[in-house]
N, C-alpha and C positions, 0 to 999 in steps of 0.2 A: 315609673316612667324611665328612670335611669337604666334599669335592667332591660327594658324593651329597646332602648337606643343602643345599648351595648350589644345586644343580640343582632340587631340590624347591621351594625358596623361589622361584627364578626362575619356575618353571612356575606356581606359585600366584599370583605377582605379574602374570604376563603373560596368564593365562587370561581375566580380565575384558576386557582389551584385545582379545584375539583374538575373543572372543564379539561384542564391539561391531563389529569389522571385518566379521564375517560376517553381521550383521543387514542386511536390505534397507534401502536408503536411498531416501527419496522425493526424487528429483532434480527433480521438477516443483514442489516447494514454492515458491510465489510469495512474493515479499517485499512486505509492506506497509511502506512507508517512513514512519517518523515524522518529521514536519517540525517544525522549531523556528523561533524568531525568527531564528536565525543561518542557517538553510538554506532557509526557505520561498521567499523572493523569487527567489533564484538557481535553485532547482529548477523552480518553475512558469514561469519565463521561458525554459526550455530550448527552443531552436528546434525547430519541427515536432513537439512533444511535448505530449500532453494529460496533465493530472493530474486524476484524479478523487479528491477529497479529502473525507474524513469529519471533521467538527468535532464533538467531544464533550467531556464532562467526566466524571471517574470517578464522581461522586455521582449522576448523572442516571439515573433508572430506565429511561427509554426507550433510553438508550445501552446500559445493561446488558442490556436485553432483546434487543438485536441479537445477543448471543452472539458466535459466530465468523463471522457473516455477512460482515464485511469481509475476513477472511482467506480465506473461501471464494470471495469475488469475486476476490481477488488470484490465487488458484489458477486460477479459471475464465478469467482474463484472460492467463494465461501464454501467451506466443507473440505477443501483440499488442504488438509492439515500440514502437509510437508512443503507447501508453497506459500511464501509471504510476498505481499505486494508493497514495494517501498518507493519513495521518491526522494530525490536530493535536489535542493535549490543550489545550483552552482554559483549563484550570485553571493550567497551567504556562506556556502560550504565549498569554497574554491579548492581547499586542500584535498578534499575527498575526490573532486572531479579531476584534479591533476594526477592524483595517485592512481586512478583507474583509467587514465588516458582518454578523457573526454575532450573532444575538439569541436564538436558541433551539437546543435540542439534541435529537437530533442534526440537523445540517445537512450536506447533501451538495452540493458544488459541483464543476463541471468547469471547468478552466482550460486555455487553449491559447495558447502563445507569450506567457505572462504576463498574459493577459486572462481575466477571468471570462466564460465564454460561456453557461453554463447552471446552473440550480439544480434539483436533482432533488427531485420531490415525489410520486413514484409509489409503487408497491408495494415493500415491503422484502423482496425475494427476489433471489437471485443472477441468475436469468434476466432479470428486469426491469431490474436495475441494469446488467447487461452490455449489454443491448440499448440502453439509454439512452447509456451511455458510447461504444459503437461508433457510434451514429447521430449524436450530438452532435460527436464527434471528426471524423467524416467531413464534416459541415457546416462545422465550423471550419477544417478543412484546405482545403476547396474555397474558402472565403471568403479565407483567407490567400493561396492561390495566385492568385486573381483580383487581390487587392491588390498582390501582387508584380509581376504583369504590367502593372498600371497605372503602376508606378514606372518 
């Protein structure tokens, strides 16, 4: 009788785990990387990598109105190995926001090889943001390539 009770308990305990293992997993979920004063400079200086960064504060109604836009952009950018999507909370990372001259929220900036190359001021939809990131990254990469040849 004790063995049967033990088996029943084991099944009850493992059932939720099995259910979770059988659920479909979204393997394409993109990662929006939170940048902090400790990580920002090193990340945006990564060689041949663009960082499209959203600067916000939690209390800003315009930032709140973005909803999941940034996460949706991250998902749409999946597969673009040379472009990373990041975000900075200017409430907790004020030093970063001061360093890159953030005065209003939300602000969207693209960095390449550690340099700010463009500030986004267009429509707030995934297609427009993605087109901007791809175009500006291509320009920045071409410019960096020319500068490397000159050296």
